[in-house]
DOGUBA-582459 format. One line per field, with one value per atom (N, C-alpha, C): chain; x, y, z; atom name. Coordinates in steps of 0.2 Angstrom, whole numbers. Atoms other than C-alpha are relative to their C-alpha. Layout:
N
kette <- A / ...
c1 <- X / ...
c2 <- Y / ...
c3 <- Z / ...
atom <- CA / ...
END
This chain:
171
kette <- A / A / A / A / A / A / A / A / A / A / A / A / A / A / A / A / A / A / A / A / A / A / A / A / A / A / A / A / A / A / A / A / A / A / A / A / A / A / A / A / A / A / A / A / A / A / A / A / A / A / A / A / A / A / A / A / A / A / A / A / A / A / A / A / A / A / A / A / A / A / A / A / A / A / A / A / A / A / A / A / A / A / A / A / A / A / A / A / A / A / A / A / A / A / A / A / A / A / A / A / A / A / A / A / A / A / A / A / A / A / A / A / A / A / A / A / A / A / A / A / A / A / A / A / A / A / A / A / A / A / A / A / A / A / A / A / A / A / A / A / A / A / A / A / A / A / A / A / A / A / A / A / A / A / A / A / A / A / A / A / A / A / A / A / A / A / A / A / A / A / A / A / A / A / A / A / A / A / A / A / A / A / A / A / A / A / A / A / A / A / A / A / A / A / A / A / A / A / A / A / A / A / A / A / A / A / A / A / A / A / A / A / A / A / A / A / A / A / A / A / A / A / A / A / A / A / A / A / A / A / A / A / A / A / A / A / A / A / A / A / A / A / A / A / A / A / A / A / A / A / A / A / A / A / A / A / A / A / A / A / A / A / A / A / A / A / A / A / A / A / A / A / A / A / A / A / A / A / A / A / A / A / A / A / A / A / A / A / A / A / A / A / A / A / A / A / A / A / A / A / A / A / A / A / A / A / A / A / A / A / A / A / A / A / A / A / A / A / A / A / A / A / A / A / A / A / A / A / A / A / A / A / A / A / A / A / A / A / A / A / A / A / A / A / A / A / A / A / A / A / A / A / A / A / A / A / A / A / A / A / A / A / A / A / A / A / A / A / A / A / A / A / A / A / A / A / A / A / A / A / A / A / A / A / A / A / A / A / A / A / A / A / A / A / A / A / A / A / A / A / A / A / A / A / A / A / A / A / A / A / A / A / A / A / A / A / A / A / A / A / A / A / A / A / A / A / A / A / A / A / A / A / A / A / A / A / A / A / A / A / A / A / A / A / A / A / A / A / A / A / A / A / A / A / A / A / A / A / A / A / A / A / A / A / A / A / A / A / A / A / A / A / A / A / A / A / A / A / A / A / A / A / A / A / A / A / A / A / A / A / A / A / A / A / A / A / A / A / A / A / A / A / A / A / A / A / A / A / A / A / A / A / A
c1 <- 4 / 128 / 4 / -4 / 135 / -3 / 3 / 134 / 2 / -1 / 132 / -1 / 0 / 136 / 0 / 1 / 129 / 1 / -1 / 135 / -4 / 4 / 122 / -7 / 7 / 103 / -5 / 5 / 95 / -2 / 2 / 90 / 4 / -4 / 105 / 2 / -2 / 109 / -6 / 6 / 91 / -2 / 1 / 89 / 5 / -5 / 104 / -2 / 3 / 98 / -6 / 6 / 81 / 1 / -3 / 89 / 3 / -4 / 101 / -5 / 4 / 87 / -4 / 3 / 77 / 4 / -4 / 92 / 2 / -3 / 96 / -5 / 3 / 85 / 4 / -4 / 100 / 5 / -5 / 110 / -2 / 2 / 111 / 3 / -1 / 110 / 0 / 0 / 114 / 2 / -2 / 114 / 1 / -1 / 122 / 0 / 1 / 118 / 2 / -1 / 125 / -6 / 6 / 109 / -7 / 5 / 92 / -6 / 5 / 81 / 2 / -2 / 82 / -5 / 4 / 75 / -5 / 4 / 69 / 1 / -1 / 65 / 3 / -3 / 78 / -3 / 3 / 70 / -7 / 6 / 55 / 1 / -2 / 64 / -3 / 3 / 60 / -8 / 7 / 41 / -2 / 3 / 40 / 2 / -3 / 50 / -6 / 5 / 37 / -8 / 7 / 21 / -4 / 3 / 17 / -1 / 1 / 20 / -1 / 1 / 12 / 3 / -2 / 19 / 7 / -7 / 38 / 0 / 2 / 31 / 0 / 1 / 27 / 7 / -7 / 46 / 3 / -2 / 50 / -5 / 4 / 38 / 1 / -3 / 49 / 5 / -4 / 57 / 4 / -4 / 69 / -5 / 5 / 54 / -3 / 1 / 48 / 4 / -4 / 64 / 1 / -1 / 65 / -6 / 5 / 48 / -1 / 0 / 48 / 6 / -6 / 65 / 5 / -5 / 73 / 6 / -6 / 86 / 1 / -1 / 93 / 2 / -3 / 95 / 1 / -2 / 104 / 2 / 0 / 102 / 5 / -5 / 114 / 5 / -6 / 128 / 5 / -6 / 145 / 4 / -6 / 157 / 6 / -6 / 173 / 6 / -5 / 185 / -3 / 1 / 186 / 7 / -6 / 199 / -2 / 2 / 197 / 3 / -4 / 210 / -4 / 4 / 199 / -7 / 7 / 183 / -4 / 3 / 178 / -1 / 1 / 170 / -1 / 0 / 172 / -6 / 5 / 156 / -1 / 1 / 151 / -7 / 8 / 132 / 1 / -1 / 132 / -4 / 4 / 119 / 2 / -3 / 127 / 8 / -8 / 146 / 3 / -2 / 146 / 5 / -4 / 159 / 1 / -1 / 159 / 2 / -2 / 165 / -6 / 4 / 155 / 4 / -4 / 160 / -4 / 3 / 156 / 4 / -3 / 159 / -1 / 0 / 153 / -1 / 0 / 154 / -2 / 2 / 144 / 1 / 0 / 147 / -5 / 6 / 131 / -2 / -1 / 136 / -3 / 3 / 129 / 5 / -4 / 135 / 0 / 0 / 139 / 0 / 1 / 135 / 7 / -6 / 150 / -1 / 1 / 150 / 6 / -6 / 164 / 2 / -2 / 174 / 0 / 1 / 167 / -4 / 4 / 161 / -7 / 7 / 143 / -3 / 2 / 141 / -3 / 3 / 137 / -6 / 6 / 122 / -6 / 7 / 104 / -2 / 4 / 98 / 4 / -3 / 111 / -1 / 2 / 105 / 3 / -1 / 112 / -7 / 7 / 98 / 2 / -4 / 104 / -4 / 4 / 92 / -5 / 7 / 76 / 2 / -2 / 85 / -1 / -1 / 89 / -7 / 7 / 71 / -4 / 3 / 64 / 2 / -3 / 76 / -2 / 1 / 73 / -8 / 7 / 54 / -2 / 1 / 54 / 2 / -3 / 65 / -5 / 4 / 53 / -6 / 7 / 37 / 1 / -1 / 44 / 3 / -4 / 54 / -4 / 3 / 44 / 5 / -5 / 59 / -3 / 2 / 57 / 4 / -5 / 72 / 3 / -3 / 82 / 5 / -5 / 97 / 2 / -2 / 99 / 7 / -6 / 117 / 0 / 0 / 118 / -6 / 4 / 110 / -3 / 3 / 105 / -8 / 7 / 88 / -3 / 2 / 86 / 1 / -1 / 93 / -4 / 5 / 82 / -7 / 6 / 67 / -1 / 1 / 71 / -1 / 1 / 72 / -7 / 8 / 54 / -3 / 3 / 48 / 0 / 0 / 54 / -3 / 4 / 47 / -7
c2 <- -2 / -105 / 2 / -2 / -95 / -4 / 5 / -106 / 5 / -4 / -97 / -6 / 5 / -109 / 4 / -3 / -104 / -5 / 4 / -112 / 3 / -1 / -111 / 2 / 0 / -111 / 4 / -3 / -101 / 6 / -6 / -83 / 3 / -3 / -76 / -4 / 3 / -90 / -1 / 1 / -92 / 7 / -7 / -73 / 2 / -1 / -72 / -4 / 3 / -85 / 3 / -3 / -77 / 7 / -7 / -60 / -2 / 2 / -69 / -1 / 2 / -76 / 6 / -5 / -61 / 4 / -4 / -52 / -4 / 3 / -66 / -6 / 6 / -80 / -6 / 4 / -87 / -4 / 3 / -92 / -7 / 6 / -109 / 0 / -1 / -109 / -6 / 6 / -122 / 2 / -2 / -120 / -7 / 6 / -133 / 2 / -1 / -135 / -6 / 7 / -148 / -1 / 0 / -145 / -2 / 2 / -152 / 6 / -6 / -137 / 6 / -6 / -122 / 6 / -5 / -105 / 1 / 0 / -106 / 6 / -6 / -93 / -1 / 2 / -95 / 5 / -4 / -80 / -3 / 3 / -90 / -7 / 5 / -104 / 0 / -1 / -97 / -1 / 1 / -96 / -7 / 8 / -114 / -3 / 4 / -120 / 2 / -3 / -108 / -3 / 2 / -116 / 6 / -5 / -99 / -1 / 4 / -108 / -7 / 7 / -124 / -5 / 5 / -133 / 2 / -2 / -134 / 3 / -2 / -132 / 8 / -7 / -114 / 4 / -4 / -110 / -2 / 2 / -118 / -1 / -1 / -111 / -2 / 1 / -114 / -6 / 6 / -131 / 1 / 0 / -136 / 0 / 1 / -140 / 8 / -7 / -121 / 3 / -4 / -114 / -3 / 3 / -126 / 2 / -2 / -122 / 8 / -7 / -103 / 3 / -3 / -99 / -3 / 4 / -113 / -1 / 1 / -116 / -6 / 7 / -132 / 0 / 0 / -134 / -7 / 6 / -148 / 0 / 1 / -152 / -6 / 6 / -164 / 0 / 0 / -159 / 5 / -4 / -153 / 3 / -2 / -142 / -1 / 2 / -149 / 3 / -4 / -140 / 5 / -4 / -125 / 0 / -2 / -123 / 6 / -4 / -106 / 2 / -1 / -107 / -4 / 4 / -121 / 2 / -2 / -114 / -6 / 6 / -131 / -1 / 2 / -137 / -7 / 7 / -154 / 0 / 1 / -159 / -7 / 7 / -174 / 0 / 1 / -180 / -3 / 3 / -183 / -6 / 5 / -196 / -7 / 6 / -208 / 0 / 0 / -203 / 2 / 0 / -200 / 8 / -6 / -186 / 1 / -3 / -176 / 7 / -8 / -160 / 4 / -5 / -145 / 6 / -5 / -131 / 6 / -7 / -112 / 5 / -6 / -95 / 4 / -5 / -85 / -5 / 3 / -92 / 5 / -5 / -85 / -5 / 3 / -90 / 3 / -3 / -88 / -6 / 6 / -101 / 3 / -3 / -90 / -2 / 0 / -93 / -7 / 7 / -108 / 1 / -1 / -110 / -2 / 1 / -108 / -4 / 4 / -122 / -1 / 2 / -120 / -7 / 6 / -135 / 0 / 0 / -135 / -6 / 6 / -150 / 1 / 0 / -154 / 3 / -4 / -145 / -7 / 6 / -164 / -3 / 2 / -166 / 0 / 1 / -171 / 7 / -7 / -153 / 6 / -6 / -142 / 0 / -1 / -136 / 6 / -6 / -124 / 2 / -3 / -113 / 3 / -3 / -112 / -2 / 2 / -122 / -5 / 2 / -132 / -7 / 6 / -148 / 2 / -2 / -139 / 3 / -1 / -132 / -6 / 7 / -150 / -2 / 3 / -156 / 3 / -5 / -142 / -1 / 1 / -143 / -7 / 7 / -162 / -1 / 0 / -160 / 3 / -3 / -147 / -3 / 3 / -156 / -7 / 6 / -172 / 1 / -1 / -166 / 6 / -5 / -150 / 3 / -3 / -141 / 5 / -6 / -128 / 6 / -6 / -118 / -1 / 1 / -114 / 6 / -6 / -103 / 0 / -1 / -94 / 4 / -2 / -91 / 4 / -4 / -76 / 6 / -5 / -59 / 4 / -3 / -56 / -2 / 1 / -56 / -7 / 6 / -74 / -4 / 3 / -78 / 3 / -4 / -65 / -2 / 3 / -72 / -7 / 6 / -89 / 0 / -1 / -84 / 2 / -2 / -76 / -6 / 6 / -91 / -6 / 4 / -103 / 2 / -2 / -93 / -1
c3 <- -5 / -148 / 7 / -6 / -133 / 6 / -6 / -117 / 6 / -6 / -100 / 5 / -5 / -85 / 7 / -6 / -68 / 6 / -5 / -52 / 6 / -5 / -39 / -2 / 3 / -41 / 6 / -4 / -26 / -3 / 2 / -27 / -6 / 5 / -37 / -6 / 7 / -49 / -4 / 4 / -55 / -3 / 2 / -56 / -6 / 5 / -66 / -7 / 5 / -78 / -3 / 3 / -80 / -4 / 4 / -84 / -6 / 6 / -96 / -6 / 5 / -105 / -3 / 3 / -106 / -4 / 4 / -114 / -6 / 5 / -126 / 0 / 1 / -133 / -3 / 3 / -141 / 5 / -4 / -126 / 3 / -3 / -120 / 8 / -8 / -100 / 4 / -5 / -87 / 6 / -8 / -68 / 3 / -5 / -57 / 7 / -7 / -39 / 4 / -4 / -26 / 4 / -4 / -17 / -3 / 3 / -20 / -2 / 0 / -17 / -5 / 4 / -30 / 1 / -1 / -29 / 5 / -7 / -11 / 3 / -4 / 1 / 6 / -6 / 14 / 6 / -5 / 23 / 3 / -2 / 25 / 5 / -4 / 34 / 8 / -7 / 52 / 0 / -1 / 48 / -2 / 1 / 42 / 7 / -7 / 58 / 5 / -4 / 67 / -1 / 2 / 58 / -2 / 4 / 50 / -7 / 6 / 34 / 0 / -2 / 34 / -4 / 4 / 20 / -4 / 2 / 14 / -8 / 7 / -4 / -1 / 1 / 0 / -1 / 0 / 1 / -6 / 5 / -15 / -5 / 5 / -27 / -8 / 7 / -43 / 0 / 0 / -47 / -7 / 6 / -62 / -7 / 5 / -73 / -2 / 1 / -71 / -4 / 4 / -77 / -6 / 8 / -92 / -4 / 4 / -97 / -1 / 0 / -93 / -3 / 1 / -97 / -5 / 4 / -107 / 3 / -4 / -93 / 3 / -3 / -88 / 7 / -7 / -70 / 3 / -2 / -63 / 7 / -7 / -45 / 2 / -3 / -34 / -6 / 4 / -46 / 3 / -4 / -38 / -6 / 5 / -49 / 4 / -3 / -43 / -3 / 2 / -54 / -6 / 5 / -67 / -3 / 4 / -81 / -4 / 3 / -86 / -8 / 6 / -100 / -5 / 5 / -109 / 0 / -2 / -102 / 0 / -2 / -95 / 8 / -6 / -79 / 1 / -1 / -71 / 5 / -3 / -64 / 2 / -2 / -52 / 1 / -2 / -51 / 7 / -7 / -32 / 1 / -1 / -33 / -4 / 3 / -46 / 1 / -1 / -43 / -8 / 7 / -63 / 0 / 0 / -67 / -8 / 8 / -84 / 0 / 2 / -92 / -3 / 4 / -98 / -2 / 3 / -107 / 1 / -1 / -106 / -3 / 3 / -114 / 6 / -6 / -98 / 6 / -6 / -80 / 5 / -6 / -66 / 7 / -7 / -47 / 4 / -4 / -37 / 6 / -5 / -23 / 7 / -7 / -8 / 5 / -6 / 9 / 3 / -3 / 20 / 7 / -7 / 38 / 3 / -4 / 49 / 7 / -6 / 63 / 3 / -3 / 75 / 2 / -3 / 80 / 8 / -7 / 97 / 3 / -2 / 109 / 0 / 1 / 105 / -6 / 7 / 88 / -4 / 4 / 82 / 3 / -4 / 94 / -4 / 5 / 86 / 1 / 0 / 92 / -1 / 2 / 84 / -7 / 7 / 67 / -3 / 5 / 53 / -3 / 3 / 46 / -7 / 6 / 28 / -7 / 6 / 16 / 2 / -1 / 14 / 4 / -4 / 22 / 7 / -6 / 37 / 3 / -1 / 38 / 2 / -2 / 38 / 6 / -6 / 51 / 6 / -6 / 63 / 1 / -1 / 61 / 3 / -2 / 63 / 7 / -7 / 79 / 4 / -4 / 86 / 1 / 1 / 81 / 5 / -3 / 89 / 8 / -7 / 105 / 5 / -3 / 109 / 5 / -5 / 117 / 3 / -4 / 131 / -1 / 1 / 127 / -6 / 7 / 111 / 1 / 1 / 107 / -7 / 7 / 91 / -1 / 1 / 86 / -6 / 5 / 75 / 0 / 0 / 75 / -6 / 7 / 57 / 0 / 0 / 51 / 1 / 0 / 49 / 8 / -7 / 67 / 4 / -4 / 74 / -1 / 2 / 65 / 3 / -3 / 71 / 7 / -6 / 88 / 2 / 0 / 87 / -1 / 0 / 80 / 4 / -5 / 92 / 6 / -6 / 106 / 0
atom <- N / CA / C / N / CA / C / N / CA / C / N / CA / C / N / CA / C / N / CA / C / N / CA / C / N / CA / C / N / CA / C / N / CA / C / N / CA / C / N / CA / C / N / CA / C / N / CA / C / N / CA / C / N / CA / C / N / CA / C / N / CA / C / N / CA / C / N / CA / C / N / CA / C / N / CA / C / N / CA / C / N / CA / C / N / CA / C / N / CA / C / N / CA / C / N / CA / C / N / CA / C / N / CA / C / N / CA / C / N / CA / C / N / CA / C / N / CA / C / N / CA / C / N / CA / C / N / CA / C / N / CA / C / N / CA / C / N / CA / C / N / CA / C / N / CA / C / N / CA / C / N / CA / C / N / CA / C / N / CA / C / N / CA / C / N / CA / C / N / CA / C / N / CA / C / N / CA / C / N / CA / C / N / CA / C / N / CA / C / N / CA / C / N / CA / C / N / CA / C / N / CA / C / N / CA / C / N / CA / C / N / CA / C / N / CA / C / N / CA / C / N / CA / C / N / CA / C / N / CA / C / N / CA / C / N / CA / C / N / CA / C / N / CA / C / N / CA / C / N / CA / C / N / CA / C / N / CA / C / N / CA / C / N / CA / C / N / CA / C / N / CA / C / N / CA / C / N / CA / C / N / CA / C / N / CA / C / N / CA / C / N / CA / C / N / CA / C / N / CA / C / N / CA / C / N / CA / C / N / CA / C / N / CA / C / N / CA / C / N / CA / C / N / CA / C / N / CA / C / N / CA / C / N / CA / C / N / CA / C / N / CA / C / N / CA / C / N / CA / C / N / CA / C / N / CA / C / N / CA / C / N / CA / C / N / CA / C / N / CA / C / N / CA / C / N / CA / C / N / CA / C / N / CA / C / N / CA / C / N / CA / C / N / CA / C / N / CA / C / N / CA / C / N / CA / C / N / CA / C / N / CA / C / N / CA / C / N / CA / C / N / CA / C / N / CA / C / N / CA / C / N / CA / C / N / CA / C / N / CA / C / N / CA / C / N / CA / C / N / CA / C / N / CA / C / N / CA / C / N / CA / C / N / CA / C / N / CA / C / N / CA / C / N / CA / C / N / CA / C / N / CA / C / N / CA / C / N / CA / C / N / CA / C / N / CA / C / N / CA / C / N / CA / C / N / CA / C / N / CA / C / N / CA / C / N / CA / C / N / CA / C / N / CA / C / N / CA / C / N / CA / C / N / CA / C / N / CA / C / N / CA / C / N / CA / C / N / CA / C / N / CA / C / N / CA / C / N / CA / C / N / CA / C / N / CA / C / N / CA / C / N / CA / C / N / CA / C / N / CA / C / N / CA / C / N / CA / C / N / CA / C / N / CA / C / N / CA / C
END
């Protein structure tokens, strides 16, 4: 059986897996992601922080069980792919909760890891009121802070769509 290994489980990774399954029922598909949330709406994070989206679950309509049942895809969250050996077509993976390290094989490998927030090494970036806006945990942390502290001022660094939407929602 041909094996497809996908690294990353948000929009791109889960879309690749679903499309691959529609193209072939015979593939063995595994997705690894080091985060907890999969297939979430990053664009919805500002609206959750602003209260227009009431429940965090609305940003994560599909979980690993959904992808297993609907597409027969194994989604492994809290797993970090630490090394790739393309000659032997193997990946070394560490389960972040248990520390267990194991090897998986693949015939085809897809990187769908997305982006990372760049936090410059400036004084104060480690304060409790500084947040990246990248994933579901960030959304929870920002909303919890806003609800608890009711800040009167905010700065959104980044002029992309999510940065602008965050500024709008914090207003």
